[in-house]
C-alpha positions as CSV (number, residue, x, y, z in Angstrom):
1,M,-64.1,41.9,32.5
2,S,-64.3,42.8,36.2
3,Q,-61.3,40.5,36.9
4,Y,-59.3,42.6,34.6
5,L,-60.4,45.8,36.3
6,T,-59.7,44.3,39.7
7,G,-56.2,43.4,38.6
8,E,-55.6,47.0,37.4
9,V,-56.7,48.4,40.7
10,V,-54.5,46.0,42.6
11,E,-51.6,46.9,40.4
12,R,-52.1,50.7,41.0
13,I,-52.8,50.6,44.8
14,G,-50.2,47.8,45.5
15,G,-47.6,49.7,43.6
16,Q,-48.4,52.9,45.5
17,I,-48.1,51.1,48.8
18,V,-44.8,49.4,48.0
19,R,-43.3,52.7,46.6
20,G,-44.2,54.3,49.9
21,D,-46.9,56.7,48.6
22,V,-49.0,55.6,51.6
23,A,-46.9,55.1,54.8
24,P,-47.3,51.9,56.9
25,G,-50.2,52.5,59.3
26,G,-51.6,55.1,57.0
27,S,-55.2,54.7,55.9
28,L,-56.6,54.2,52.4
29,P,-59.5,56.3,51.4
30,I,-63.0,54.8,51.9
31,E,-64.4,52.4,49.4
32,A,-66.6,55.0,47.7
33,E,-63.6,57.4,47.3
34,L,-61.4,54.6,45.9
35,A,-64.1,53.7,43.4
36,K,-64.3,57.3,42.3
37,Q,-60.5,57.7,42.0
38,H,-60.1,54.5,40.0
39,D,-63.3,55.0,38.0
40,T,-64.7,51.6,38.8
41,S,-67.4,50.0,41.0
42,R,-67.3,49.4,44.7
43,T,-67.4,45.7,44.0
44,V,-64.2,45.9,42.1
45,I,-62.6,47.9,45.0
46,R,-63.8,45.3,47.5
47,E,-62.2,42.5,45.5
48,A,-59.0,44.5,45.1
49,V,-58.8,45.1,48.8
50,K,-59.2,41.4,49.4
51,M,-56.4,40.6,47.1
52,L,-54.1,43.2,48.7
53,T,-55.0,41.8,52.1
54,A,-54.0,38.3,50.9
55,K,-50.6,39.8,49.8
56,G,-50.2,41.2,53.3
57,L,-50.1,44.9,52.1
58,V,-53.3,46.1,53.9
59,G,-55.4,45.2,56.9
60,A,-59.0,46.3,57.7
61,R,-60.7,46.8,61.0
62,P,-64.1,48.2,62.0
63,R,-64.0,51.8,62.9
64,R,-60.4,52.1,61.6
65,G,-61.0,51.3,58.0
66,T,-58.4,49.9,55.6
67,Y,-54.8,50.7,56.4
68,V,-51.3,49.8,55.2
69,E,-49.5,47.0,57.0
70,P,-45.8,47.4,58.0
71,E,-43.4,45.9,55.4
72,S,-42.6,43.1,57.8
73,K,-46.1,41.7,57.2
74,W,-45.9,41.8,53.4
75,N,-45.9,38.5,51.6
76,I,-42.5,39.1,50.0
77,L,-42.8,35.8,48.0
78,D,-45.9,36.9,46.3
79,P,-44.9,37.6,42.6
80,D,-46.6,41.1,42.6
81,V,-45.1,42.2,45.9
82,L,-41.7,40.9,44.8
83,R,-41.9,42.7,41.5
84,W,-43.0,46.0,43.1
85,T,-40.3,45.8,45.6
86,L,-37.6,45.2,43.0
87,Q,-39.0,48.1,40.9
88,R,-38.8,50.3,44.0
89,R,-35.2,49.4,44.6
90,F,-34.0,50.0,41.1
C-alpha cells in the first residue's frame, strides 16, 4: 500500500517540479510539511524524495534541505520525467 502512496506523491511533486511550480534552486517544504500537504507519513515522503533524487529532479544537503535541481541535471530518459516534460510542452 505504501508503494502506491509513494508513487502518488512522486507523481504530484515530480509533476509540479517539471511544470515549473518550484523553480530550479528553490526549496521544497520540510519533510513534516510535505507529509501534511500530501496527507501521508514521513516515511512515504522520504521514499518519494529518494525516487525524485534518482530521477535527478531534486538534491538534498545538510542545512540546505531538499531543493530542485536545474533541468540540465534531470534524467530526461526516465519515463516519468519524459512524460511530465512532454505534458508540459503540449
